[in-house]
Backbone as numpy.savetxt, mean C-alpha at the origin, in Angstrom:
# Nx Ny Nz CAx CAy CAz Cx Cy Cz
-5.39 -20.57 6.44 -6.22 -19.37 6.44 -5.36 -18.13 6.44
-5.78 -17.14 5.67 -5.12 -15.84 5.69 -5.83 -14.94 6.70
-5.05 -14.31 7.54 -5.56 -13.28 8.43 -5.05 -11.95 7.88
-5.96 -11.06 7.53 -5.59 -9.81 6.88 -5.96 -8.64 7.78
-4.98 -7.77 8.05 -5.21 -6.58 8.87 -4.85 -5.36 8.02
-5.84 -4.55 7.75 -5.63 -3.38 6.92 -6.11 -2.12 7.64
-5.79 -1.00 7.07 -6.20 0.27 7.64 -5.49 1.40 6.94
-5.96 2.62 7.13 -5.30 3.76 6.51 -3.95 4.04 7.18
-3.17 4.89 6.57 -1.88 5.24 7.13 -2.04 5.82 8.54
-1.12 5.48 9.42 -1.08 5.96 10.81 -2.19 5.38 11.68
-2.78 4.27 11.25 -3.87 3.67 12.04 -3.38 2.68 13.10
-2.10 2.28 13.02 -1.57 1.32 13.99 -1.71 -0.13 13.56
-1.89 -0.36 12.27 -2.11 -1.73 11.79 -0.88 -2.63 11.95
0.31 -2.07 11.81 1.51 -2.89 11.95 1.66 -3.41 13.37
1.48 -2.54 14.35 1.59 -2.98 15.75 0.59 -4.08 16.06
-0.63 -3.93 15.56 -1.64 -4.94 15.81 -1.29 -6.24 15.11
-0.90 -6.17 13.85 -0.58 -7.38 13.09 0.56 -8.15 13.72
1.59 -7.45 14.17 2.74 -8.12 14.78 2.33 -8.80 16.08
1.54 -8.12 16.88 1.08 -8.71 18.14 0.23 -9.96 17.88
-0.65 -9.88 16.91 -1.49 -11.03 16.57 -0.64 -12.18 16.03
0.33 -11.86 15.18 1.22 -12.90 14.65 2.00 -13.57 15.78
2.46 -12.78 16.73 3.19 -13.32 17.87 2.31 -14.28 18.68
1.06 -13.91 18.86 0.16 -14.72 19.67 -0.26 -16.00 18.95
-0.42 -15.94 17.63 -0.94 -17.08 16.88 0.12 -17.96 16.25
1.37 -17.56 16.37 2.42 -18.31 15.68 2.42 -18.02 14.19
2.33 -16.74 13.87 2.24 -16.34 12.47 3.44 -15.57 11.98
3.41 -15.24 10.69 4.45 -14.43 10.06 3.76 -13.35 9.23
4.39 -12.19 9.18 3.80 -11.04 8.47 4.11 -11.12 6.98
3.09 -10.89 6.17 3.27 -10.69 4.73 2.79 -9.27 4.43
3.70 -8.43 3.99 3.37 -7.02 3.76 2.46 -6.85 2.55
1.51 -5.94 2.69 0.66 -5.52 1.57 0.81 -4.02 1.42
2.05 -3.59 1.23 2.38 -2.17 1.09 3.20 -2.01 -0.18
2.75 -1.15 -1.06 3.37 -1.04 -2.38 4.75 -0.42 -2.37
5.16 0.21 -1.26 6.47 0.87 -1.22 7.44 0.23 -0.24
6.95 -0.52 0.73 7.86 -1.14 1.69 8.70 -2.24 1.05
8.36 -2.63 -0.16 9.14 -3.65 -0.86 10.53 -3.13 -1.24
10.70 -1.80 -1.25 11.96 -1.21 -1.72 12.98 -1.08 -0.58
14.19 -1.59 -0.83 15.28 -1.44 0.14 15.72 0.02 0.21
16.03 0.47 1.42 16.53 1.82 1.61 15.45 2.87 1.75
14.22 2.50 1.46 13.10 3.43 1.63 12.39 3.03 2.92
12.93 3.50 4.04 12.52 2.98 5.34 11.63 3.95 6.11
12.14 5.16 6.35 11.39 6.12 7.16 10.15 6.59 6.41
10.32 6.92 5.14 9.21 7.44 4.35 8.09 6.44 4.13
8.42 5.14 4.18 7.38 4.12 3.99 6.86 3.59 5.32
7.45 4.04 6.43 6.96 3.62 7.73 7.17 2.15 8.03
8.33 1.61 7.67 8.56 0.18 7.92 8.54 -0.15 9.41
9.12 0.72 10.22 9.08 0.52 11.68 9.47 -0.91 12.05
10.62 -1.35 11.55 11.03 -2.75 11.74 11.28 -3.10 13.20
11.51 -2.09 14.04 11.70 -2.37 15.46 10.44 -2.96 16.08
9.29 -2.71 15.46 8.03 -3.24 15.98 7.87 -4.74 15.74
8.76 -5.31 14.93 8.66 -6.73 14.61 9.39 -7.60 15.63
9.77 -7.03 16.74 10.41 -7.79 17.82 9.55 -7.64 19.07
9.11 -8.78 19.63 8.27 -8.80 20.82 8.90 -9.71 21.86
9.18 -9.15 23.02 9.80 -9.92 24.10 11.07 -10.63 23.63
11.84 -9.91 22.83 13.10 -10.45 22.34 12.96 -11.43 21.18
11.74 -11.69 20.74 11.50 -12.63 19.65 11.17 -11.87 18.37
11.92 -12.14 17.32 11.69 -11.49 16.04 10.55 -12.18 15.30
9.58 -11.41 14.88 8.48 -11.94 14.09 8.89 -11.88 12.61
8.96 -13.03 11.94 9.38 -13.02 10.52 8.44 -12.21 9.65
9.01 -11.57 8.63 8.19 -10.80 7.70 8.64 -11.08 6.27
7.72 -10.83 5.35 7.95 -11.12 3.93 7.48 -9.95 3.08
8.08 -9.82 1.88 7.75 -8.79 0.90 8.05 -7.38 1.41
9.07 -7.29 2.25 9.66 -6.02 2.68 11.14 -6.08 2.32
11.67 -5.01 1.76 13.09 -4.94 1.38 13.48 -5.99 0.35
12.58 -6.26 -0.60 12.89 -7.28 -1.60 13.42 -6.74 -2.91
13.34 -5.42 -3.12 13.70 -4.82 -4.39 14.51 -3.55 -4.14
15.52 -3.30 -4.96 16.31 -2.08 -4.81 15.47 -0.85 -5.13
15.65 0.21 -4.36 14.99 1.47 -4.66 15.38 1.93 -6.06
14.42 2.36 -6.81 14.66 2.77 -8.19 14.29 1.71 -9.20
14.21 0.45 -8.76 13.79 -0.62 -9.67 12.28 -0.57 -9.87
11.82 -1.24 -10.89 10.39 -1.31 -11.16 9.77 -2.49 -10.43
8.63 -2.26 -9.84 7.88 -3.31 -9.17 6.41 -3.02 -9.42
5.66 -4.05 -9.74 4.27 -3.81 -10.11 3.34 -4.81 -9.45
2.07 -4.63 -9.71 1.05 -5.45 -9.08 1.16 -6.92 -9.49
1.49 -7.16 -10.74 1.62 -8.54 -11.21 2.75 -9.26 -10.46
3.87 -8.58 -10.31 4.98 -9.17 -9.54 4.57 -9.41 -8.10
3.82 -8.46 -7.54 3.39 -8.64 -6.16 2.51 -9.88 -6.02
1.59 -10.08 -6.94 0.74 -11.27 -6.88 1.59 -12.54 -6.84
2.56 -12.61 -7.72 3.41 -13.80 -7.79 4.20 -13.99 -6.49
4.78 -12.89 -6.00 5.57 -12.96 -4.77 4.68 -13.32 -3.58
3.48 -12.79 -3.57 2.56 -13.05 -2.47 2.19 -14.54 -2.40
1.82 -15.10 -3.52 1.41 -16.51 -3.52 2.56 -17.41 -3.07
3.78 -17.07 -3.50 4.95 -17.85 -3.05 5.16 -17.71 -1.55
4.99 -16.49 -1.04 5.19 -16.25 0.39 4.16 -17.01 1.22
2.92 -17.00 0.79 1.88 -17.72 1.52 2.19 -19.22 1.55
2.58 -19.76 0.40 2.91 -21.18 0.34 4.08 -21.51 1.26
5.07 -20.62 1.33 6.23 -20.82 2.18 5.83 -20.82 3.66
5.05 -19.82 4.05 4.63 -19.70 5.45 3.77 -20.90 5.86
2.78 -21.20 5.05 1.89 -22.31 5.38 2.61 -23.65 5.33
3.60 -23.75 4.45 4.37 -24.99 4.34 5.17 -25.30 5.59
5.44 -24.28 6.38 6.15 -24.48 7.65 5.21 -24.51 8.84
3.90 -24.64 8.55 2.92 -24.75 9.61 2.64 -23.45 10.35
2.95 -22.33 9.71 2.73 -21.03 10.32 1.51 -20.36 9.70
1.02 -19.29 10.32 -0.17 -18.59 9.84 0.26 -17.30 9.14
-0.16 -17.10 7.89 0.15 -15.84 7.21 -0.73 -14.71 7.74
-0.09 -13.65 8.22 -0.81 -12.47 8.69 -0.47 -11.34 7.73
-1.40 -11.02 6.87 -1.19 -9.99 5.85 -1.45 -8.63 6.47
-0.55 -7.69 6.25 -0.68 -6.38 6.88 -0.30 -5.30 5.89
-1.19 -4.32 5.71 -0.84 -3.21 4.83 -2.02 -2.32 4.54
-1.73 -1.24 3.83 -2.76 -0.28 3.50 -3.01 -0.14 2.02
-2.34 -0.99 1.21 -2.54 -0.92 -0.23 -3.68 -1.84 -0.61
-4.88 -1.28 -0.60 -6.06 -2.09 -0.85 -6.04 -2.78 -2.19
-5.48 -2.14 -3.21 -5.41 -2.74 -4.53 -4.62 -4.04 -4.50
-3.53 -4.08 -3.74 -2.73 -5.29 -3.64 -3.52 -6.40 -2.96
-4.21 -6.06 -1.87 -4.99 -7.05 -1.14 -6.11 -7.60 -2.02
-6.82 -6.72 -2.68 -7.90 -7.15 -3.56 -7.37 -8.03 -4.68
-6.23 -7.68 -5.24 -5.69 -8.42 -6.37 -5.30 -9.84 -6.00
-4.72 -10.03 -4.81 -4.30 -11.38 -4.44 -5.48 -12.25 -4.03
-6.57 -11.62 -3.59 -7.75 -12.40 -3.21 -8.63 -12.72 -4.42
-8.66 -11.79 -5.38 -9.50 -12.00 -6.56 -8.70 -12.45 -7.78
-7.42 -12.09 -7.83 -6.53 -12.58 -8.87 -6.87 -12.18 -10.28
-7.29 -10.93 -10.51 -7.63 -10.51 -11.86 -6.41 -10.56 -12.78
-6.61 -11.09 -13.97 -5.50 -11.26 -14.91 -5.01 -9.95 -15.51
-5.74 -8.85 -15.31 -5.33 -7.58 -15.91 -3.96 -7.12 -15.41
-3.50 -7.68 -14.29 -2.20 -7.24 -13.77 -1.05 -7.59 -14.70
-1.28 -8.52 -15.62 -0.22 -8.93 -16.55 -0.20 -8.07 -17.81
-1.13 -7.13 -17.94 -1.17 -6.27 -19.12 0.12 -5.46 -19.21
0.76 -5.44 -20.39 2.09 -4.81 -20.52 2.06 -3.30 -20.35
3.22 -2.76 -20.03 3.41 -1.31 -19.91 3.48 -0.69 -21.30
2.88 0.46 -21.44 2.90 1.21 -22.71 3.69 2.49 -22.46
4.97 2.45 -22.78 5.86 3.59 -22.48 5.43 4.86 -23.20
4.98 4.73 -24.45 4.57 5.92 -25.20 3.35 6.56 -24.57
2.38 5.75 -24.18 1.19 6.28 -23.53 1.55 6.93 -22.21
2.41 6.29 -21.45 2.80 6.85 -20.16 3.47 8.21 -20.32
4.33 8.33 -21.33 5.01 9.61 -21.58 3.98 10.69 -21.88
2.94 10.34 -22.62 1.87 11.29 -22.92 1.09 11.65 -21.66
0.78 10.65 -20.85 -0.01 10.88 -19.64 0.75 11.71 -18.61
2.06 11.57 -18.57 2.86 12.31 -17.59 2.79 13.81 -17.81
2.38 14.23 -19.00 2.28 15.67 -19.26 0.98 16.26 -18.73
0.06 15.41 -18.27 -1.25 15.86 -17.81 -1.25 16.11 -16.31
-2.08 17.01 -15.87 -2.26 17.24 -14.44 -3.13 16.12 -13.86
-3.16 16.02 -12.54 -3.98 14.98 -11.91 -5.46 15.10 -12.28
-6.06 16.32 -12.24 -7.46 16.43 -12.67 -7.67 16.02 -14.12
-6.71 16.35 -14.98 -6.83 15.96 -16.39 -6.75 14.45 -16.55
-5.89 13.81 -15.76 -5.79 12.35 -15.80 -7.11 11.71 -15.36
-7.67 12.22 -14.26 -8.92 11.66 -13.76 -10.04 11.84 -14.78
-10.06 12.99 -15.43 -11.09 13.25 -16.45 -10.92 12.28 -17.62
-9.68 12.03 -18.02 -9.44 11.09 -19.12 -9.87 9.68 -18.73
-9.59 9.30 -17.49 -9.99 7.98 -17.01 -11.51 7.84 -17.05
-12.23 8.87 -16.61 -13.68 8.80 -16.55 -14.32 8.81 -17.94
-13.65 9.46 -18.90 -14.21 9.58 -20.24 -13.87 8.40 -21.14
-13.03 7.46 -20.65 -12.65 6.30 -21.45 -12.93 5.02 -20.67
-14.20 4.70 -20.45 -14.55 3.53 -19.66 -14.13 2.22 -20.35
-13.86 1.22 -19.55 -13.47 -0.10 -20.04 -13.93 -1.13 -19.01
-13.78 -2.42 -19.28 -14.15 -3.43 -18.27 -13.37 -3.29 -16.97
-12.24 -2.58 -17.02 -11.42 -2.41 -15.82 -11.89 -1.25 -14.96
-12.66 -0.33 -15.51 -13.04 0.89 -14.80 -13.60 0.64 -13.40
-14.57 -0.27 -13.22 -15.12 -0.46 -11.87 -14.17 -1.14 -10.90
-13.07 -1.68 -11.41 -12.10 -2.37 -10.55 -10.93 -1.48 -10.15
-10.78 -0.35 -10.81 -9.56 0.44 -10.72 -9.39 1.12 -9.37
-8.13 1.24 -8.97 -7.74 2.06 -7.82 -7.07 3.30 -8.39
-7.66 4.46 -8.15 -7.12 5.72 -8.67 -6.64 6.62 -7.52
-6.20 6.00 -6.43 -5.88 6.76 -5.23 -4.56 7.54 -5.33
-3.70 7.18 -6.27 -2.46 7.93 -6.47 -2.29 8.20 -7.97
-1.43 9.14 -8.28 -1.17 9.47 -9.69 -0.64 8.23 -10.43
0.27 7.51 -9.79 0.85 6.32 -10.41 -0.23 5.30 -10.77
-1.16 5.05 -9.85 -2.19 4.05 -10.10 -3.23 4.56 -11.09
-3.45 5.86 -11.11 -4.37 6.43 -12.09 -3.82 6.26 -13.50
-2.52 6.52 -13.66 -1.89 6.32 -14.97 -1.98 4.86 -15.39
-1.71 3.96 -14.44 -1.80 2.53 -14.76 -3.23 2.14 -15.11
-4.20 2.72 -14.42 -5.60 2.41 -14.72 -5.97 2.82 -16.15
-5.51 4.01 -16.56 -5.76 4.47 -17.93 -5.07 3.54 -18.92
-3.85 3.14 -18.59 -3.08 2.24 -19.46 -3.79 0.90 -19.64
-4.28 0.33 -18.55 -5.00 -0.94 -18.63 -6.28 -0.78 -19.44
-7.01 0.32 -19.18 -8.24 0.56 -19.92 -7.99 0.69 -21.41
-6.92 1.39 -21.78 -6.60 1.56 -23.19 -6.27 0.22 -23.84
-5.55 -0.62 -23.11 -5.18 -1.94 -23.65 -6.44 -2.79 -23.86
-7.33 -2.79 -22.87 -8.54 -3.60 -22.97 -9.45 -3.11 -24.09
-9.46 -1.80 -24.31 -10.25 -1.25 -25.41 -9.69 -1.70 -26.75
-8.37 -1.71 -26.86 -7.72 -2.13 -28.11 -7.71 -3.64 -28.29
-7.82 -4.37 -27.17 -7.79 -5.84 -27.22 -8.99 -6.39 -26.45
-10.18 -6.22 -26.98 -11.39 -6.62 -26.25 -11.48 -8.12 -25.97
-10.64 -8.90 -26.65 -10.66 -10.35 -26.42 -9.93 -10.74 -25.13
-9.23 -9.77 -24.50 -8.47 -10.07 -23.29 -9.41 -10.51 -22.17
-9.06 -11.61 -21.52 -9.89 -12.13 -20.43 -9.47 -11.51 -19.11
-10.46 -11.11 -18.33 -10.20 -10.68 -16.96 -10.82 -11.74 -16.06
-10.01 -12.67 -15.65 -10.51 -13.79 -14.88 -9.65 -14.03 -13.67
-10.19 -14.75 -12.73 -9.47 -15.00 -11.49 -8.35 -16.00 -11.70
-7.15 -15.64 -11.21 -6.02 -16.55 -11.25 -5.53 -16.83 -9.83
-6.31 -16.46 -8.83 -5.87 -16.57 -7.44 -6.24 -17.92 -6.85
-5.39 -18.45 -5.98 -5.79 -19.62 -5.22 -7.03 -19.29 -4.39
-7.80 -20.29 -4.09 -9.03 -20.07 -3.33 -8.70 -19.99 -1.84
-8.23 -18.83 -1.41 -7.83 -18.67 -0.02 -9.05 -18.60 0.90
-8.89 -19.20 2.06 -9.82 -18.95 3.16 -9.25 -17.78 3.93
-10.02 -16.73 4.14 -9.45 -15.53 4.75 -10.47 -14.83 5.63
-9.94 -14.02 6.54 -10.74 -13.07 7.30 -10.01 -11.74 7.26
-10.77 -10.68 7.01 -10.18 -9.34 6.91 -10.64 -8.50 8.10
-9.67 -7.88 8.77 -9.96 -6.95 9.86 -9.43 -5.58 9.45
-10.23 -4.56 9.70 -9.82 -3.21 9.38 -9.82 -2.34 10.63
-8.83 -1.46 10.71 -8.77 -0.52 11.83 -9.42 0.78 11.41
-10.43 1.18 12.15 -11.17 2.40 11.85 -10.90 3.44 12.93
-10.69 4.66 12.50 -10.44 5.77 13.42 -11.32 6.95 13.05
-11.76 7.74 14.01 -12.42 9.01 13.68 -11.49 9.86 12.83
-12.05 10.58 11.89 -11.24 11.34 10.95 -10.29 12.30 11.67
-10.77 13.01 12.69 -9.92 13.99 13.36 -8.75 13.32 14.08
-8.98 12.16 14.67 -7.89 11.43 15.33 -6.88 10.96 14.29
-7.38 10.46 13.17 -6.49 10.03 12.10 -5.63 11.19 11.61
-6.25 12.35 11.45 -5.52 13.52 10.97 -4.46 13.95 11.98
-4.80 13.90 13.26 -3.83 14.26 14.30 -2.63 13.32 14.28
-2.90 12.05 14.13 -1.81 11.06 14.11 -0.92 11.26 12.89
-1.54 11.52 11.74 -0.76 11.73 10.52 0.16 12.94 10.67
-0.39 14.02 11.17 0.40 15.24 11.33 1.55 15.04 12.31
1.26 14.42 13.45 2.30 14.19 14.45 3.39 13.27 13.90
2.98 12.21 13.21 3.97 11.27 12.68 4.82 11.91 11.59
4.21 12.74 10.76 4.97 13.40 9.70 6.07 14.26 10.28
5.74 15.10 11.26 6.75 15.99 11.82 7.82 15.21 12.60
7.43 14.10 13.19 8.42 13.25 13.87 9.40 12.67 12.86
8.89 12.21 11.74 9.76 11.62 10.73 10.66 12.67 10.06
10.12 13.86 9.85 10.94 14.93 9.28 12.09 15.29 10.22
11.82 15.20 11.52 12.85 15.54 12.51 13.83 14.40 12.76
13.52 13.23 12.22 14.34 12.06 12.54 14.89 11.35 11.32
15.22 12.14 10.29 16.02 11.57 9.21 15.34 11.32 7.89
14.09 11.69 7.73 13.42 11.38 6.46 14.02 12.18 5.30
14.41 13.42 5.56 15.03 14.21 4.50 16.39 13.62 4.15
17.15 13.23 5.16 18.46 12.61 4.92 18.30 11.31 4.13
17.21 10.58 4.38 16.98 9.34 3.63 16.82 9.63 2.14
16.06 10.65 1.81 15.88 11.01 0.40 17.20 11.49 -0.20
17.95 12.27 0.54 19.26 12.73 0.05 20.18 11.55 -0.21
20.15 10.56 0.67 20.99 9.36 0.48 20.57 8.60 -0.78
19.28 8.44 -0.98 18.80 7.72 -2.16 19.24 8.43 -3.44
19.15 9.75 -3.45 19.61 10.51 -4.62 21.11 10.34 -4.81
21.87 10.37 -3.72 23.32 10.21 -3.79 23.70 8.83 -4.30
22.88 7.82 -3.97 23.16 6.45 -4.41 22.76 6.21 -5.85
22.17 7.22 -6.49 21.88 7.11 -7.91 20.43 6.86 -8.28
19.54 6.87 -7.29 18.12 6.73 -7.62 17.67 8.03 -8.29
17.15 7.96 -9.50 16.78 9.20 -10.20 15.70 9.98 -9.46
15.81 11.30 -9.51 14.83 12.15 -8.82 13.43 11.89 -9.35
13.30 11.70 -10.67 11.96 11.48 -11.22 11.36 10.16 -10.74
12.21 9.18 -10.43 11.71 7.92 -9.89 11.19 8.12 -8.47
11.91 8.88 -7.66 11.44 9.16 -6.31 10.13 9.96 -6.34
10.05 10.91 -7.24 8.80 11.66 -7.38 7.67 10.73 -7.77
7.96 9.75 -8.62 6.96 8.78 -9.06 6.44 7.95 -7.89
7.30 7.69 -6.88 6.86 6.92 -5.72 5.85 7.69 -4.87
5.79 8.99 -5.02 4.74 9.78 -4.41 4.96 10.15 -2.96
4.02 10.93 -2.44 3.97 11.36 -1.05 5.32 11.85 -0.55
5.84 11.22 0.53 7.07 11.71 1.15 8.21 11.85 0.15
8.37 10.86 -0.72 9.49 10.88 -1.65 9.32 11.94 -2.73
8.10 12.17 -3.13 7.84 13.21 -4.13 8.16 14.59 -3.58
7.54 14.94 -2.46 7.66 16.32 -1.98 9.03 16.60 -1.38
9.64 15.63 -0.71 10.97 15.87 -0.15 12.00 15.96 -1.27
11.85 15.17 -2.32 12.75 15.30 -3.48 12.62 16.70 -4.09
11.40 17.19 -4.19 11.21 18.54 -4.73 11.84 19.59 -3.83
11.86 19.34 -2.52 12.53 20.25 -1.59 14.05 20.16 -1.73
14.57 18.94 -1.75 16.02 18.74 -1.81 16.60 19.30 -3.11
15.84 19.20 -4.20 16.33 19.69 -5.49 16.03 21.17 -5.71
15.46 21.83 -4.70 15.25 23.27 -4.77 13.97 23.71 -5.42
13.10 22.76 -5.75 11.84 23.13 -6.40 10.84 23.73 -5.41
10.91 23.28 -4.14 10.02 23.78 -3.09 10.83 24.25 -1.90
10.34 25.27 -1.18 10.97 25.62 0.08 10.40 24.73 1.18
11.01 24.78 2.35 10.62 23.84 3.41 9.17 24.01 3.86
8.71 25.23 4.16 7.30 25.37 4.59 6.31 24.88 3.54
6.58 25.18 2.28 5.67 24.73 1.22 5.69 23.21 1.12
6.89 22.64 1.20 7.00 21.18 1.12 6.21 20.50 2.23
6.39 20.95 3.47 5.70 20.30 4.58 4.19 20.48 4.49
3.76 21.65 4.08 2.33 21.92 3.96 1.69 21.04 2.88
2.33 20.98 1.72 1.77 20.18 0.63 1.82 18.69 0.95
2.90 18.27 1.59 3.03 16.86 1.94 1.97 16.45 2.96
1.77 17.26 3.96 0.77 16.95 4.97 -0.62 16.83 4.34
-0.95 17.78 3.47 -2.24 17.74 2.79 -2.37 16.48 1.94
-1.30 16.13 1.25 -1.34 14.95 0.37 -1.53 13.67 1.16
-0.91 13.57 2.33 -1.07 12.35 3.13 -2.49 12.25 3.67
-3.06 13.37 4.11 -4.46 13.36 4.56 -5.38 12.90 3.42
-5.14 13.40 2.23 -5.96 13.02 1.09 -5.78 11.55 0.75
-4.55 11.08 0.87 -4.26 9.68 0.59 -5.00 8.75 1.56
-4.98 9.10 2.85 -5.68 8.29 3.86 -7.18 8.23 3.56
-7.73 9.35 3.13 -9.15 9.37 2.77 -9.42 8.45 1.59
-8.53 8.47 0.60 -8.71 7.60 -0.57 -8.54 6.13 -0.18
-7.64 5.85 0.77 -7.50 4.47 1.24 -8.83 3.96 1.80
-9.46 4.75 2.65 -10.72 4.34 3.25 -11.80 4.17 2.18
-11.79 5.04 1.19 -12.75 4.92 0.10 -12.56 3.59 -0.63
-11.31 3.20 -0.85 -11.06 1.95 -1.56 -11.44 0.74 -0.70
-11.19 0.82 0.60 -11.59 -0.28 1.49 -13.11 -0.47 1.44
-13.85 0.63 1.44 -15.31 0.53 1.35 -15.73 -0.08 0.01
-14.99 0.26 -1.03 -15.26 -0.34 -2.34 -15.01 -1.84 -2.30
-13.95 -2.26 -1.61 -13.68 -3.69 -1.48 -14.87 -4.41 -0.85
-15.45 -3.78 0.17 -16.61 -4.38 0.83 -17.78 -4.50 -0.15
-18.02 -3.45 -0.91 -19.12 -3.49 -1.88 -18.90 -4.56 -2.94
-17.61 -4.83 -3.22 -17.27 -5.80 -4.26 -17.15 -7.22 -3.72
-17.59 -7.44 -2.48 -17.66 -8.80 -1.97 -16.54 -9.26 -1.08
-15.71 -8.34 -0.58 -14.64 -8.69 0.36 -15.03 -8.11 1.72
-15.67 -8.89 2.59 -16.15 -8.35 3.87 -15.00 -7.99 4.81
-15.14 -6.85 5.47 -14.14 -6.38 6.42 -14.80 -6.23 7.78
-14.19 -6.82 8.80 -14.66 -6.67 10.17 -13.91 -5.48 10.77
-14.63 -4.40 11.02 -13.98 -3.16 11.45 -13.78 -3.14 12.97
-12.58 -2.70 13.35 -12.19 -2.61 14.76 -12.09 -1.15 15.16
-12.42 -0.86 16.39 -12.33 0.50 16.92 -10.87 0.83 17.21
-10.29 1.66 16.37 -8.88 1.98 16.51 -8.53 2.78 17.74
-9.53 3.27 18.48 -9.27 4.00 19.72 -9.07 3.05 20.91
-9.37 1.78 20.70 -9.20 0.82 21.79 -7.71 0.54 22.02
-7.31 0.24 23.28 -5.91 -0.10 23.55 -5.50 -1.33 22.76
-4.20 -1.42 22.47 -3.70 -2.53 21.66 -4.06 -3.90 22.23
-3.90 -4.16 23.55 -4.28 -5.49 24.07 -5.75 -5.81 23.82
-6.61 -4.80 23.89 -8.04 -5.02 23.64 -8.27 -5.41 22.18
-7.57 -4.74 21.27 -7.70 -5.06 19.85 -7.24 -6.48 19.57
-6.14 -6.88 20.19 -5.62 -8.24 20.00 -6.65 -9.26 20.49
-7.24 -9.02 21.66 -8.26 -9.93 22.18 -9.48 -9.98 21.28
-9.86 -8.82 20.75 -11.03 -8.77 19.86 -10.80 -9.60 18.60
-9.62 -9.46 18.00 -9.31 -10.27 16.81 -9.34 -11.76 17.17
-8.75 -12.12 18.29 -8.73 -13.53 18.70 -10.14 -14.07 18.90
-11.00 -13.26 19.53 -12.38 -13.71 19.77 -13.16 -13.86 18.47
-12.95 -12.93 17.53 -13.65 -13.00 16.26 -13.16 -14.19 15.43
-11.89 -14.54 15.54 -11.36 -15.68 14.81 -11.95 -16.99 15.31
-12.32 -17.01 16.57 -12.84 -18.26 17.17 -14.33 -18.47 16.90
-14.99 -17.43 16.38 -16.44 -17.57 16.13 -16.71 -18.47 14.93
């Protein structure tokens, strides 16, 4: 059985997942589209110190598997995920999936074949010249069989959604069918009042800025990761790269970044609700409850 713990950024899902894995004899499988990159630690919120409980390291998978700057996509994630689950279960352990990338979670549970649709470099170059509102308008004006499935929560995913739609329009014979193993799963989501979520996001952002996040981006640039690639990764890496390269001053960078993270968290929740409408039930937990209470609640719900 897969135990899945999801939630928006700054909801505390990692702490809960690690505690649950420790209690159940499980291992963490990340469902985060950026934690897969090595060297991108503070900006992605890996918080690897949280994976040690009472001196015992909780094993994790699909974190630090790819060099920063390399390409990684949803199709690769599906393949890596299925291998990780087989590995964990093969050793008699419980896979505890943890992350906030709803598209990744939905894809591994439903296994849509559209993830294998090839990249169209020429189309992407054209789309990169458009603003975010223009991209969204283009997506809405060019419906395809993929439209109701798409995650448009970031610029990167919106471009990919347009790309997939264009391919399906040009190749209507393409099948969108399930390629996923028939997993038995339970999904738990951490829910927080919007104001509490916003407070946590703001506090965490300023803590990370004060504790090396800018230096992390500078190091990645020094190691040869192209600035445009970091901007493509979005959020912290986009705005801090623009600051480091002189495009933004510090107050503007922090203001725009904070706003972008708040908007991203809202889009995450919107996608989770879409997952529910599309047949993936989520058991919502009160994120204001103390961590031990949340762990007990998950354990009790699993036993029902």
